[in-house]
N, C-alpha and C positions, 0 to 999 in steps of 0.2 A: 511795798510800804504795807504788808497785812500787820507789822505789830501795830499800826493804831486802828485797827479794827475795833479796838476795846472805847475807842475817843467815843461821844455822840455827834451826833452830825452838825449839830452846831458848831462845835470844835474845830472839827474837819473842816467846814464851810470856811472857816476865815483864817485857817492856817494855807501856808503857801509854798509848794511843792518845789524843793533844792534842786531837783533832777537837771534844769537847764545848763547847773553849773555843775554836773558829774553828779553829784550827793544824793541818793538814795533816802532823802530825810524829810523831813516837813519841818517850817519856822512860823513861828507868829509873833506880834506886834508884842513889847513888853505885858501888856493888860491882856492880852488873849493868852501869854505864855502863862500867866503868873492861874488864870483861870483852869489851864491845861495841867499845871502841877497840883492847885487841886483836886479837880477830878481824878489824878493820876491816884494822889495820896490817899484819896475818902475811899480810894478802889482797893487798898494796898499793895500799891504799885511804889516803889523805893525811885527816887530821882539819884542820880549816882554823877549828873552835871548836865553841861550842855555845852553849845558852842555860840557865838554872834556873829552874824552876818549885818552887813550893809547895805541899805536898800535906798538905792535913787532911781533918778530916770534913764540910768546907763543900765538899770540892774539891780542881779544882787552878787553881792561879793564878800569874801570872806574877810574877815577882821584878824584872822589869825585868835582872838579872843576866847577864852573858853573858862568855866568852872568847872572844880570835879568835887565829890568827896567820897572819902575814902570809908568804904562798907564797913561796916560794923554788925555782929549778932546781936547786939540788944535790939529790946522792945521797941527803943524809941528810934530806934534808925529812921523809918519812916518820916515820923516827923520833923525829925534833926534835917531829913534831906530836905523836907518842904521849904524848913524855915532860912535854910542859907541857899537855896535855889529862891527865893521870895530877896532876900539880902542882895544878892549878886545883883538880879533885874534888876530892881529898883535903885540900886546906888549905882549900875551900868546905865541907865537913863537917867536920873537925875546928871550924872555929871558929863555925857554926852547927846541927851535927847532922842526922840523920840522916832527915828529912821532906823533901827535897828531892828532887827530879827533875831528871835532866840530858836533854836533847837533846842530838846530835850533828852537827854540818853535815862532811860528807866529800864526798869526790870521788875517784876513779879518776886515779891519774896519766897 
């Protein structure tokens, strides 16, 4: 999970490892995921999409829901990726509740 070394400790500490379900990623509750997206895009990382997981008393499981953003070469892609990711997470949370986690796929420009 070395790709997360770019994140500050306060964001890492509220993230959950998905390793118990065989996925070497991290995921965050909606409000924390939005903060991660804001931090990453402010540092020049593009958000390419993400996956949604349900968390309950039985643990974490994939919902098989996800979002993706087609990468473009435009200078505004980072901001567009931030806006689209925010919209997806906010809408998903509004429609389904807050017992979901969001992993974020990102890369540096």
